[in-house]
C-alpha positions, 0 to 999 in steps of 0.5 A: 705630761705638760712641762709644768707638771713634769717640773712639779712631779720632779719637785715632789720626788726630790722633796722626799730628801732635800738634804741628800739632793742638795749634798749631791748638787754641792759634790757635783759642783765641787768635782766639776770645778776641780776638773778645770785644774786637771789637764784636759780634765773637762774633756776626759772626765765630763762624759762619765760625770754627766752619765753618773748624774743621769743615773742618779737622776733616774734612780730618784725618779724611778726608785726614790734612791738618793745614793750619792755613789751613783753620781760616780757610776758613770766611771764604771762605763768610762770608755763608752761615756767618754767616746759617746760624749765626745762624739756628740759634742763634735757633731754638734760643733760641726753642725754649728759651723754650718749655721747656728740653727742646725747646731741648736736643732742637733743639740736638741736631737741628741739631748737624750743620748746620755740618758739612753746610755744610762739605760743601755750601757752596751749601746754603741755611740752612734746607735745612741745618737740615732736613737736619741734623734728618733726619740726627739722627733716631734719633741724638740720644741717641748724640750726647748720650752722645758729648758726655757722654763728652767732657765727662767727659774735659774735667773730668779734664783739669782735674786735669792743670793744663789740659795735657790740654785741648791733646790733648783739643780736637783729638781731640774735634773730629775725633771730632765730625767722625767722628760726622758722617761716620757719620750722613751715610753712614747718611742717604745710604744710606737716602735712596738706598734710598728713591729706588730704591724711588720709581723702581721704583714709578714704573716699575711 
């Protein structure tokens, strides 16, 4: 699905309940802002909070559910969310120390990690990173362009006195969830095909 269609699809999903979507945005921003006043709050709590946001986005995408409680569902898997998020950030920083470009490439490669954790709560941190990297092979440019489009829309929101952000935030998050769903289905399909080939080879 082209990026423009992904964004349009996300908009249609969110438009089912703009009120709850905007309320979720406000709650997320308030909670995120409060973290800055908590010692090490941003380091310790960002992982679970981002995981909750991913779960919330997937619930809208798949089930048309705008339940605000899912925003904090990441805290049900606190240790895994914290460890995975910190490991991902650490690896991106280390790659960035080599040169900026490797850091950017790895940030794109690891972009699906939190969504993977949302779908597979029991997966290990390194396994999630490896799976995201495998899923993003051939998809990094598309993801980068999706982020660029959303970034340009964010700039346009400045000229609406910030009101546009109330609508763009939930749409962008569901769009990212839709992108994940697309690459996940493609990856699972290719993995399944490879597995069938291996099974045929074993039988032969």
